[in-house]
FIGUGU-21448 format. One record per atom (N, C-alpha, C): residue number from 1; atom name; x, z, y; residue in one letter. Coordinates in steps of 0.02 Angstrom, whole numbers. Last residue first. Layout:
BEGIN
resi,name,X,Z,Y,resn
NUM,CA,X,Z,Y,a $
...
# end
This chain:
BEGIN
resi,name,X,Z,Y,resn
190,N,454,942,-245,x $
190,CA,462,917,-177,x $
190,C,463,842,-175,x $
189,N,370,1069,-337,x $
189,CA,394,999,-333,x $
189,C,403,979,-260,x $
188,N,307,1190,-339,x $
188,CA,381,1191,-338,x $
188,C,411,1122,-332,x $
187,N,173,1160,-353,x $
187,CA,197,1183,-288,x $
187,C,273,1183,-284,x $
186,N,151,1009,-451,x $
186,CA,156,1081,-443,x $
186,C,187,1100,-375,x $
185,N,41,876,-403,x $
185,CA,107,898,-423,x $
185,C,112,974,-410,x $
184,N,-103,807,-457,x $
184,CA,-78,860,-415,x $
184,C,-11,883,-443,x $
183,N,-181,655,-452,x $
183,CA,-129,692,-487,x $
183,C,-100,743,-438,x $
182,N,-356,613,-450,x $
182,CA,-292,627,-418,x $
182,C,-245,664,-465,x $
181,N,-478,601,-514,x $
181,CA,-427,549,-527,x $
181,C,-359,566,-497,x $
180,N,-566,694,-467,x $
180,CA,-531,710,-529,x $
180,C,-476,659,-546,x $
179,N,-604,743,-325,x $
179,CA,-573,680,-345,x $
179,C,-533,692,-409,x $
178,N,-657,873,-323,x $
178,CA,-694,818,-292,x $
178,C,-669,749,-315,x $
177,N,-563,948,-391,x $
177,CA,-633,954,-411,x $
177,C,-674,895,-384,x $
176,N,-449,915,-319,x $
176,CA,-453,894,-389,x $
176,C,-525,898,-415,x $
175,N,-477,980,-195,x $
175,CA,-472,908,-200,x $
175,C,-481,882,-271,x $
174,N,-472,1114,-237,x $
174,CA,-532,1087,-206,x $
174,C,-533,1011,-212,x $
173,N,-339,1120,-283,x $
173,CA,-394,1132,-330,x $
173,C,-460,1105,-302,x $
172,N,-267,1098,-164,x $
172,CA,-263,1049,-219,x $
172,C,-320,1058,-269,x $
171,N,-300,1215,-94,x $
171,CA,-319,1150,-67,x $
171,C,-319,1098,-123,x $
170,N,-243,1311,-180,x $
170,CA,-314,1313,-163,x $
170,C,-339,1245,-138,x $
169,N,-108,1273,-181,x $
169,CA,-146,1271,-243,x $
169,C,-221,1273,-231,x $
168,N,-76,1293,-44,x $
168,CA,-69,1227,-75,x $
168,C,-113,1223,-138,x $
167,N,-94,1431,-31,x $
167,CA,-136,1385,8,x $
167,C,-134,1315,-22,x $
166,N,7,1473,-122,x $
166,CA,-63,1495,-131,x $
166,C,-110,1447,-94,x $
165,N,124,1421,-66,x $
165,CA,102,1397,-132,x $
165,C,28,1415,-144,x $
164,N,150,1373,93,x $
164,CA,120,1428,55,x $
164,C,94,1399,-11,x $
163,N,267,1327,215,x $
163,CA,235,1312,151,x $
163,C,210,1376,118,x $
162,N,333,1336,336,x $
162,CA,264,1361,332,x $
162,C,230,1347,266,x $
161,N,443,1199,313,x $
161,CA,422,1258,350,x $
161,C,348,1273,339,x $
160,N,428,1111,158,x $
160,CA,464,1129,219,x $
160,C,435,1192,250,x $
159,N,366,1058,48,x $
159,CA,394,1124,43,x $
159,C,434,1147,104,x $
158,N,227,987,27,x $
158,CA,278,980,80,x $
158,C,311,1048,85,x $
157,N,171,928,-133,x $
157,CA,182,980,-83,x $
157,C,234,959,-31,x $
156,N,63,792,-162,x $
156,CA,131,817,-167,x $
156,C,142,871,-114,x $
155,N,-50,704,-250,x $
155,CA,-46,759,-202,x $
155,C,22,792,-214,x $
154,N,-87,534,-272,x $
154,CA,-42,590,-288,x $
154,C,-43,640,-231,x $
153,N,-143,405,-275,x $
153,CA,-185,464,-283,x $
153,C,-144,525,-305,x $
152,N,-69,297,-241,x $
152,CA,-63,318,-310,x $
152,C,-106,380,-326,x $
151,N,-93,289,-104,x $
151,CA,-115,235,-147,x $
151,C,-116,255,-221,x $
150,N,-29,408,-65,x $
150,CA,-100,398,-50,x $
150,C,-128,345,-98,x $
149,N,103,387,-103,x $
149,CA,64,441,-135,x $
149,C,-10,432,-123,x $
148,N,134,274,-17,x $
148,CA,137,271,-90,x $
148,C,96,324,-125,x $
147,N,147,270,117,x $
147,CA,79,268,91,x $
147,C,76,269,14,x $
146,N,264,369,213,x $
146,CA,235,307,190,x $
146,C,166,317,159,x $
145,N,306,484,270,x $
145,CA,318,477,199,x $
145,C,288,413,170,x $
144,N,267,473,404,x $
144,CA,338,482,389,x $
144,C,355,474,315,x $
143,N,165,391,487,x $
143,CA,164,407,415,x $
143,C,236,415,391,x $
142,N,66,349,614,x $
142,CA,124,391,601,x $
142,C,118,412,528,x $
141,N,10,201,688,x $
141,CA,6,245,630,x $
141,C,72,284,625,x $
140,N,-92,132,811,x $
140,CA,-26,157,794,x $
140,C,-35,205,735,x $
139,N,-191,-14,827,x $
139,CA,-184,55,806,x $
139,C,-110,70,795,x $
138,N,-214,-116,970,x $
138,CA,-223,-107,898,x $
138,C,-224,-32,881,x $
137,N,-206,-125,1111,x $
137,CA,-211,-186,1071,x $
137,C,-230,-175,997,x $
136,N,-208,7,1161,x $
136,CA,-244,-46,1196,x $
136,C,-256,-107,1151,x $
135,N,-230,109,1014,x $
135,CA,-193,87,1073,x $
135,C,-233,32,1106,x $
134,N,-284,247,921,x $
134,CA,-301,182,951,x $
134,C,-254,170,1010,x $
133,N,-194,325,791,x $
133,CA,-224,326,857,x $
133,C,-233,255,881,x $
132,N,-169,427,646,x $
132,CA,-181,362,678,x $
132,C,-207,373,748,x $
131,N,-59,510,531,x $
131,CA,-102,510,590,x $
131,C,-111,440,616,x $
130,N,-8,602,391,x $
130,CA,-25,538,420,x $
130,C,-70,549,480,x $
129,N,22,688,275,x $
129,CA,62,683,336,x $
129,C,53,614,366,x $
128,N,-38,697,153,x $
128,CA,-82,700,212,x $
128,C,-43,698,278,x $
127,N,65,695,61,x $
127,CA,18,638,61,x $
127,C,-29,639,122,x $
126,N,126,818,76,x $
126,CA,158,758,103,x $
126,C,110,699,108,x $
125,N,38,963,130,x $
125,CA,50,911,80,x $
125,C,80,849,113,x $
124,N,38,1044,243,x $
124,CA,49,1074,178,x $
124,C,66,1023,124,x $
123,N,119,980,391,x $
123,CA,62,986,346,x $
123,C,84,1011,277,x $
122,N,218,959,483,x $
122,CA,214,1026,454,x $
122,C,155,1034,406,x $
121,N,205,834,538,x $
121,CA,261,845,494,x $
121,C,256,912,456,x $
120,N,101,857,627,x $
120,CA,88,818,567,x $
120,C,143,830,515,x $
119,N,176,922,726,x $
119,CA,123,958,690,x $
119,C,105,923,626,x $
118,N,253,818,771,x $
118,CA,287,875,739,x $
118,C,237,919,703,x $
117,N,157,739,830,x $
117,CA,183,717,765,x $
117,C,224,773,732,x $
116,N,134,803,953,x $
116,CA,85,808,899,x $
116,C,113,788,831,x $
115,N,279,892,1017,x $
115,CA,232,835,1015,x $
115,C,186,843,955,x $
114,N,352,1006,1008,x $
114,CA,363,964,1067,x $
114,C,315,905,1071,x $
113,N,307,1176,962,x $
113,CA,316,1104,949,x $
113,C,326,1066,1014,x $
112,N,373,1331,918,x $
112,CA,341,1290,970,x $
112,C,357,1217,956,x $
111,N,360,1375,743,x $
111,CA,397,1362,805,x $
111,C,355,1326,856,x $
110,N,294,1507,656,x $
110,CA,280,1437,675,x $
110,C,315,1424,741,x $
109,N,289,1618,514,x $
109,CA,313,1597,580,x $
109,C,297,1524,593,x $
108,N,138,1679,438,x $
108,CA,201,1640,433,x $
108,C,224,1622,503,x $
107,N,10,1727,437,x $
107,CA,64,1771,416,x $
107,C,131,1736,407,x $
106,N,-99,1656,485,x $
106,CA,-72,1638,419,x $
106,C,-15,1682,395,x $
105,N,-137,1716,608,x $
105,CA,-188,1690,562,x $
105,C,-161,1681,491,x $
104,N,-17,1751,670,x $
104,CA,-69,1802,658,x $
104,C,-119,1779,606,x $
103,N,51,1625,674,x $
103,CA,79,1683,637,x $
103,C,27,1737,622,x $
102,N,-41,1542,754,x $
102,CA,-28,1530,683,x $
102,C,0,1591,646,x $
101,N,-48,1562,893,x $
101,CA,-98,1594,849,x $
101,C,-82,1590,775,x $
100,N,61,1501,955,x $
100,CA,34,1562,984,x $
100,C,-14,1599,937,x $
99,N,89,1381,894,x $
99,CA,136,1437,883,x $
99,C,110,1503,911,x $
98,N,-8,1298,949,x $
98,CA,-16,1322,881,x $
98,C,29,1383,867,x $
97,N,1,1238,1074,x $
97,CA,-13,1310,1071,x $
97,C,-21,1338,1001,x $
96,N,26,1105,1064,x $
96,CA,70,1143,1109,x $
96,C,58,1218,1104,x $
95,N,-77,1051,993,x $
95,CA,-16,1067,957,x $
95,C,34,1106,999,x $
94,N,-239,1091,1002,x $
94,CA,-183,1075,1047,x $
94,C,-119,1098,1012,x $
93,N,-357,1027,892,x $
93,CA,-308,1080,905,x $
93,C,-252,1053,950,x $
92,N,-523,1002,835,x $
92,CA,-469,982,880,x $
92,C,-423,1041,893,x $
91,N,-624,950,718,x $
91,CA,-584,1009,731,x $
91,C,-523,987,771,x $
90,N,-787,881,718,x $
90,CA,-716,874,734,x $
90,C,-685,943,743,x $
89,N,-915,806,636,x $
89,CA,-887,872,652,x $
89,C,-811,865,659,x $
88,N,-1036,691,680,x $
88,CA,-966,699,661,x $
88,C,-941,767,684,x $
87,N,-1158,644,722,x $
87,CA,-1155,680,658,x $
87,C,-1084,691,633,x $
86,N,-1164,593,845,x $
86,CA,-1152,544,792,x $
86,C,-1147,577,724,x $
85,N,-1174,706,919,x $
85,CA,-1230,659,922,x $
85,C,-1225,606,867,x $
84,N,-1048,758,904,x $
84,CA,-1103,788,866,x $
84,C,-1163,742,865,x $
83,N,-963,699,996,x $
83,CA,-965,671,928,x $
83,C,-1022,701,886,x $
82,N,-978,764,1119,x $
82,CA,-979,691,1117,x $
82,C,-989,663,1047,x $
81,N,-968,901,1080,x $
81,CA,-1028,875,1112,x $
81,C,-1033,799,1106,x $
80,N,-838,904,1028,x $
80,CA,-895,923,986,x $
80,C,-959,894,1015,x $
79,N,-763,869,1141,x $
79,CA,-764,825,1082,x $
79,C,-824,841,1037,x $
78,N,-794,980,1224,x $
78,CA,-807,912,1246,x $
78,C,-811,865,1186,x $
77,N,-747,1090,1148,x $
77,CA,-818,1083,1165,x $
77,C,-837,1012,1185,x $
76,N,-609,1060,1143,x $
76,CA,-648,1069,1081,x $
76,C,-722,1059,1095,x $
75,N,-578,1061,1279,x $
75,CA,-571,999,1240,x $
75,C,-612,1003,1177,x $
74,N,-604,1196,1309,x $
74,CA,-639,1143,1346,x $
74,C,-636,1076,1308,x $
73,N,-511,1259,1226,x $
73,CA,-583,1267,1213,x $
73,C,-624,1214,1249,x $
72,N,-393,1226,1291,x $
72,CA,-406,1200,1224,x $
72,C,-481,1204,1208,x $
71,N,-412,1297,1412,x $
71,CA,-402,1224,1413,x $
71,C,-417,1194,1345,x $
70,N,-424,1429,1364,x $
70,CA,-478,1398,1402,x $
70,C,-473,1322,1403,x $
69,N,-302,1459,1307,x $
69,CA,-360,1451,1263,x $
69,C,-416,1415,1300,x $
68,N,-163,1370,1376,x $
68,CA,-216,1420,1382,x $
68,C,-272,1405,1332,x $
67,N,-59,1282,1383,x $
67,CA,-70,1317,1320,x $
67,C,-123,1371,1324,x $
66,N,-33,1133,1444,x $
66,CA,-74,1191,1462,x $
66,C,-92,1226,1397,x $
65,N,26,1023,1383,x $
65,CA,69,1079,1401,x $
65,C,31,1141,1425,x $
64,N,-54,957,1245,x $
64,CA,-62,970,1316,x $
64,C,-19,1030,1334,x $
63,N,-78,851,1121,x $
63,CA,-24,893,1147,x $
63,C,-31,898,1222,x $
62,N,-187,848,977,x $
62,CA,-165,822,1042,x $
62,C,-113,871,1068,x $
61,N,-270,806,828,x $
61,CA,-213,840,860,x $
61,C,-203,807,928,x $
60,N,-415,824,737,x $
60,CA,-384,791,794,x $
60,C,-328,836,820,x $
59,N,-498,803,585,x $
59,CA,-448,840,623,x $
59,C,-416,797,677,x $
58,N,-658,818,532,x $
58,CA,-610,768,555,x $
58,C,-562,803,603,x $
57,N,-726,893,382,x $
57,CA,-722,882,454,x $
57,C,-665,833,469,x $
56,N,-746,869,245,x $
56,CA,-779,925,279,x $
56,C,-781,915,355,x $
55,N,-771,744,134,x $
55,CA,-738,758,198,x $
55,C,-778,812,234,x $
54,N,-839,705,18,x $
54,CA,-790,759,15,x $
54,C,-757,779,80,x $
53,N,-870,540,72,x $
53,CA,-876,589,18,x $
53,C,-820,641,23,x $
52,N,-868,436,159,x $
52,CA,-863,504,187,x $
52,C,-870,559,135,x $
51,N,-883,321,82,x $
51,CA,-822,330,121,x $
51,C,-813,400,151,x $
50,N,-933,345,-86,x $
50,CA,-953,339,-16,x $
50,C,-893,357,27,x $
49,N,-810,276,-201,x $
49,CA,-859,326,-181,x $
49,C,-882,310,-109,x $
48,N,-705,204,-264,x $
48,CA,-772,175,-256,x $
48,C,-827,228,-244,x $
47,N,-577,242,-259,x $
47,CA,-616,266,-316,x $
47,C,-690,245,-312,x $
46,N,-532,184,-140,x $
46,CA,-498,168,-203,x $
46,C,-538,187,-265,x $
45,N,-617,246,-48,x $
45,CA,-618,173,-56,x $
45,C,-588,154,-123,x $
44,N,-578,379,-67,x $
44,CA,-647,359,-80,x $
44,C,-653,284,-89,x $
43,N,-445,375,-26,x $
43,CA,-461,392,-95,x $
43,C,-531,370,-113,x $
42,N,-471,345,110,x $
42,CA,-436,296,67,x $
42,C,-449,312,-6,x $
41,N,-534,465,147,x $
41,CA,-570,401,152,x $
41,C,-538,349,108,x $
40,N,-428,552,125,x $
40,CA,-487,557,82,x $
40,C,-531,495,88,x $
39,N,-341,512,227,x $
39,CA,-321,506,157,x $
39,C,-382,507,112,x $
38,N,-422,543,341,x $
38,CA,-392,477,331,x $
38,C,-378,466,256,x $
37,N,-457,675,328,x $
37,CA,-510,626,339,x $
37,C,-485,555,329,x $
36,N,-329,741,313,x $
36,CA,-376,732,258,x $
36,C,-429,679,269,x $
35,N,-233,677,448,x $
35,CA,-238,714,385,x $
35,C,-293,692,337,x $
34,N,-297,644,615,x $
34,CA,-246,660,565,x $
34,C,-275,683,499,x $
33,N,-293,560,765,x $
33,CA,-338,579,710,x $
33,C,-292,587,650,x $
32,N,-206,611,911,x $
32,CA,-206,578,847,x $
32,C,-264,604,804,x $
31,N,-141,610,1076,x $
31,CA,-197,625,1030,x $
31,C,-195,580,968,x $
30,N,-60,627,1193,x $
30,CA,-31,626,1125,x $
30,C,-83,642,1072,x $
29,N,-192,684,1297,x $
29,CA,-120,672,1288,x $
29,C,-98,677,1215,x $
28,N,-339,585,1298,x $
28,CA,-309,651,1285,x $
28,C,-234,639,1272,x $
27,N,-419,477,1339,x $
27,CA,-348,479,1357,x $
27,C,-319,550,1351,x $
26,N,-548,444,1311,x $
26,CA,-536,507,1346,x $
26,C,-464,515,1369,x $
25,N,-531,324,1241,x $
25,CA,-569,325,1304,x $
25,C,-553,388,1345,x $
24,N,-460,371,1129,x $
24,CA,-430,321,1173,x $
24,C,-464,322,1242,x $
23,N,-555,455,1072,x $
23,CA,-491,483,1095,x $
23,C,-456,435,1143,x $
22,N,-651,359,1039,x $
22,CA,-667,411,1088,x $
22,C,-603,443,1115,x $
21,N,-583,285,943,x $
21,CA,-606,252,1004,x $
21,C,-620,304,1059,x $
20,N,-566,383,845,x $
20,CA,-507,354,878,x $
20,C,-526,317,942,x $
19,N,-702,408,812,x $
19,CA,-659,461,840,x $
19,C,-599,431,877,x $
18,N,-743,284,760,x $
18,CA,-778,314,818,x $
18,C,-733,365,852,x $
17,N,-657,271,649,x $
17,CA,-653,224,704,x $
17,C,-686,252,767,x $
16,N,-701,379,572,x $
16,CA,-631,374,591,x $
16,C,-623,327,650,x $
15,N,-836,348,550,x $
15,CA,-819,407,590,x $
15,C,-746,403,614,x $
14,N,-837,238,462,x $
14,CA,-852,228,533,x $
14,C,-834,287,577,x $
13,N,-720,203,349,x $
13,CA,-762,260,368,x $
13,C,-776,253,443,x $
12,N,-635,100,354,x $
12,CA,-700,86,324,x $
12,C,-748,144,335,x $
11,N,-515,142,401,x $
11,CA,-565,125,451,x $
11,C,-631,101,421,x $
10,N,-441,158,284,x $
10,CA,-460,218,323,x $
10,C,-515,203,373,x $
9,N,-422,21,244,x $
9,CA,-461,68,203,x $
9,C,-486,127,244,x $
8,N,-347,-28,351,x $
8,CA,-409,-62,331,x $
8,C,-453,-15,291,x $
7,N,-236,60,348,x $
7,CA,-283,60,405,x $
7,C,-349,28,387,x $
6,N,-178,23,224,x $
6,CA,-200,91,236,x $
6,C,-252,93,292,x $
5,N,-148,-111,250,x $
5,CA,-195,-95,196,x $
5,C,-222,-24,205,x $
4,N,-54,-93,353,x $
4,CA,-116,-130,365,x $
4,C,-169,-115,312,x $
3,N,49,-18,287,x $
3,CA,13,8,346,x $
3,C,-54,-27,357,x $
2,N,29,-43,109,x $
2,CA,66,-45,171,x $
2,C,21,-18,228,x $
1,N,43,0,-59,x $
1,CA,0,0,0,x $
1,C,45,0,61,x $
# end
């Protein structure tokens, strides 16, 4: 699977296209649609399921130097309001402020990031380290590990910073129940 094939499959889910268009219109700084909603749409296309099967929500990363909760909350509310009318539940997070709340929530350290793609790099699984965003002419894709695991339906841990075997196994178990075709590699695998 290459970038174009990935995008073609991911954009079969109308919600993914709607969100990226909305992010482009709003011009949120360094905004990306990321992770599971993209990969799971591709899995659904490959396994011939409804394109939104198993997708709980749609994750948006952006990077705003204003690290106040009030600024992030305003973005969360604005996106929720704009997309709820379309039946799309979005979870937006300002990557500039994750380090402020992550240690308390997850009990793990988290460094200050410099951009949204650094947040993508920290995902629990390598296969979900993917983000897309609309540009004036097309789409930009960030996929540091490529598309091989997505196409092969492989879930692989990202044992880098902030890895939690317990969280990985819980996420993988949920996915395996929904997509029995996937292969889940053990948490010790890199």
